[in-house]
N, C-alpha and C positions, 0 to 999 in steps of 0.2 A: 406179517407172515413173509418169510423169504423162502425161496425154493428154486428147484431146477426143472421140475416136471409139471407141465400145465395141468394134466389130469389129476395129479395128486393135490395140487394147489386148489383146483376147483372142488374136489371132494372135501377138502378142509374148509373152504369158504361155505359150501352148502351145509356142512355140519355146524358151523358157527351160526349161520342164520337160524337153523332149527333149534339150537341150544340157547339162543339169545346171547351168544358171545361171539359177535361178528369179528372177522379178520379181513384184512385187505393186503394186497401185495406191496411190498417195499422193494426198492431197487438194490441190486447187488453190484454197485458201481466199483470197478477196479481201482479208481482213483483213491478210494478209501483204504485200500490195502497198504498205501504208503505209511499209514499210521501204525502198521504192524511190523514194519521193517526194524531190524535190530542190528546193532554193531557186535553183539556178543552171542547171538543165537540165530537159528534159522529164521525165526520170527518171534514177535512178542505175542502174548495171549490176550492182550487188551490194547485197544487203541486210545486215542485221545477222547476228550469230553464230547466233541462234536461228532455225531455219527456213530455213537457207541454201539447201538444195536446193529448197525450195518457192519461195523468191524467185527462184531461177535459172529455174525453169520458168515462173513468172509473167512474168518479163522476156521470155522467148522467146515466150510467148503473145501479147504485144502486137504481134508482127511477123508472125504467120502468118495472121491474118485468119480466114476460115472454112475454111481448108484443114485436113483431118484430120492430126493429128500425135501423136507419142509422143516423150517426152523420157526418156532413161535417165541417171540421175545415177551415173556410174561412175568419176568422177575419183579418189575416195579409195580405190579398190580395186586400185591399181596395183602393190603390192609385198607379197610374203609373206615373213615372217621364218623360216618353216619349210616343208619340203617336204610336199606332200599327195599323195593318190592319183594325181591326174593334173595337178597344178600343181606345177612345180618351185619351189624356193626362189628368191626374187628377183622379177623382173618377172612379173606374172601374166597379163596380156592379158585380164583378166576383161571380159566383154562381147563379145569377139571371137567366141567360139563361138556365143553367143546370136544375134548379128547375122547370122552366116553361116547358121545354121539358119533364121532368119527368112526370109532371101533364098531359101534352098533351098525352103522351104515355099511361098513365093509363086510360084516358078517351076514348080511341079508342076501 
């Protein structure tokens, strides 16, 4: 989980604990923005292999301004090779339970 607002990140963390899809904060280190620099555009939309999820969050951060935000990097958790207690083999939908729980918590 990446983000700029401590309250929003804490709400997401609590929703993850309740939904069984835990998240933790990752750094938004400016040094990784070097990977997004471009000779032909304002910036690239993808960084190098190292720190890919950090560069993805940094890319998004350049467009949200002062608005509080959280970014979840869930793209690589989409397929399970084996069945688990509550996740069938195949497409996992990881992140869906977390986001639904987050919305439920916000509506209370």
